[in-house]
C-alpha positions as a Markdown table, in Angstrom:
| # | Residue | x | y | z |
|---|---|---|---|---|
| 1 | Met | -57.0 | 96.9 | 134.4 |
| 2 | Glu | -58.3 | 97.0 | 130.8 |
| 3 | Lys | -61.9 | 97.7 | 131.8 |
| 4 | Glu | -60.7 | 100.5 | 134.1 |
| 5 | Leu | -58.7 | 102.1 | 131.3 |
| 6 | Thr | -61.6 | 101.8 | 128.9 |
| 7 | Arg | -63.9 | 103.4 | 131.5 |
| 8 | Leu | -61.4 | 106.3 | 132.0 |
| 9 | Ile | -61.2 | 106.8 | 128.3 |
| 10 | Lys | -64.9 | 107.1 | 128.0 |
| 11 | Glu | -64.9 | 109.6 | 130.9 |
| 12 | Lys | -62.3 | 111.7 | 129.0 |
| 13 | Glu | -64.5 | 111.6 | 125.9 |
| 14 | Ile | -67.5 | 112.9 | 127.9 |
| 15 | Gln | -65.3 | 115.7 | 129.3 |
| 16 | Leu | -64.0 | 116.6 | 125.8 |
| 17 | Ala | -67.6 | 116.8 | 124.5 |
| 18 | Lys | -68.6 | 119.2 | 127.3 |
| 19 | Leu | -65.4 | 121.3 | 127.0 |
| 20 | Lys | -65.7 | 121.5 | 123.2 |
| 21 | Glu | -68.6 | 123.9 | 123.5 |
| 22 | His | -66.6 | 126.4 | 125.6 |
| 23 | Ile | -63.2 | 126.3 | 123.8 |
| 24 | Asp | -63.8 | 129.6 | 122.1 |
| 25 | Lys | -65.1 | 131.4 | 125.2 |
| 26 | Ser | -61.9 | 131.3 | 127.4 |
| 27 | Thr | -58.3 | 130.3 | 127.3 |
| 28 | Ile | -58.8 | 128.3 | 130.5 |
| 29 | Cys | -61.3 | 126.1 | 128.8 |
| 30 | Ser | -59.0 | 125.8 | 125.8 |
| 31 | Asp | -56.0 | 124.8 | 128.0 |
| 32 | Leu | -58.2 | 122.3 | 129.9 |
| 33 | Tyr | -59.4 | 120.8 | 126.7 |
| 34 | Asn | -55.8 | 120.3 | 125.5 |
| 35 | Lys | -54.9 | 118.7 | 128.8 |
| 36 | Val | -57.8 | 116.3 | 128.6 |
| 37 | Val | -56.8 | 115.4 | 125.0 |
| 38 | Leu | -53.3 | 114.5 | 126.2 |
| 39 | Glu | -54.6 | 112.5 | 129.2 |
| 40 | Lys | -56.9 | 110.5 | 126.8 |
| 41 | Ala | -54.0 | 109.8 | 124.5 |
| 42 | Ile | -51.9 | 108.6 | 127.4 |
| 43 | Leu | -54.7 | 106.3 | 128.5 |
| 44 | Lys | -55.1 | 104.9 | 125.0 |
| 45 | Lys | -51.4 | 104.2 | 124.8 |
| 46 | Glu | -51.5 | 102.4 | 128.2 |
| 47 | Leu | -54.5 | 100.3 | 127.0 |
| 48 | Glu | -52.6 | 99.4 | 123.9 |
| 49 | Glu | -49.5 | 98.4 | 125.9 |
| 50 | Ser | -51.6 | 96.3 | 128.2 |
| 51 | Lys | -53.1 | 94.3 | 125.3 |
| 52 | Lys | -49.7 | 93.3 | 124.0 |
| 53 | Asn | -48.5 | 89.8 | 124.8 |
| 54 | Lys | -45.8 | 90.3 | 127.4 |
| 55 | Val | -44.2 | 87.0 | 126.7 |
| 56 | Val | -43.8 | 87.6 | 123.0 |
| 57 | Val | -42.3 | 91.1 | 123.6 |
| 58 | Ser | -39.8 | 89.7 | 126.1 |
| 59 | Ile | -38.7 | 86.9 | 123.7 |
| 60 | Lys | -38.2 | 89.4 | 120.9 |
| 61 | Asn | -36.0 | 91.5 | 123.2 |
| 62 | Phe | -34.0 | 88.4 | 124.2 |
| 63 | Leu | -33.2 | 87.2 | 120.7 |
| 64 | Pro | -30.2 | 88.8 | 119.0 |
| 65 | Arg | -31.0 | 90.9 | 116.0 |
| 66 | Lys | -29.0 | 90.8 | 112.8 |
| 67 | Lys | -27.1 | 94.0 | 112.4 |
| 68 | Thr | -26.9 | 95.6 | 109.0 |
| 69 | Leu | -23.5 | 96.9 | 108.1 |
| 70 | Ile | -22.8 | 99.6 | 105.6 |
| 71 | Cys | -21.0 | 97.2 | 103.3 |
| 72 | Asp | -24.2 | 95.0 | 103.1 |
| 73 | Tyr | -25.9 | 97.8 | 101.1 |
| 74 | Phe | -23.2 | 97.6 | 98.4 |
| 75 | Lys | -23.2 | 93.9 | 97.8 |
| 76 | Lys | -24.3 | 92.7 | 94.4 |
């Protein structure tokens, strides 16, 4: 999964390099460039999420968190 995401990110970088030359020439190229930038960002986020340790995240969500009350800010 991670290798495939890395490969897709590299493909998007190649597409961006090719489109960068034609951004000023047409609005279609400009829109396509922006679309590829968004797709690359989504892939990077997916790659980041896949690298996180799923067990640690589930344990953090399971444990209760200490809630801060307004009166806690005024304690001396």
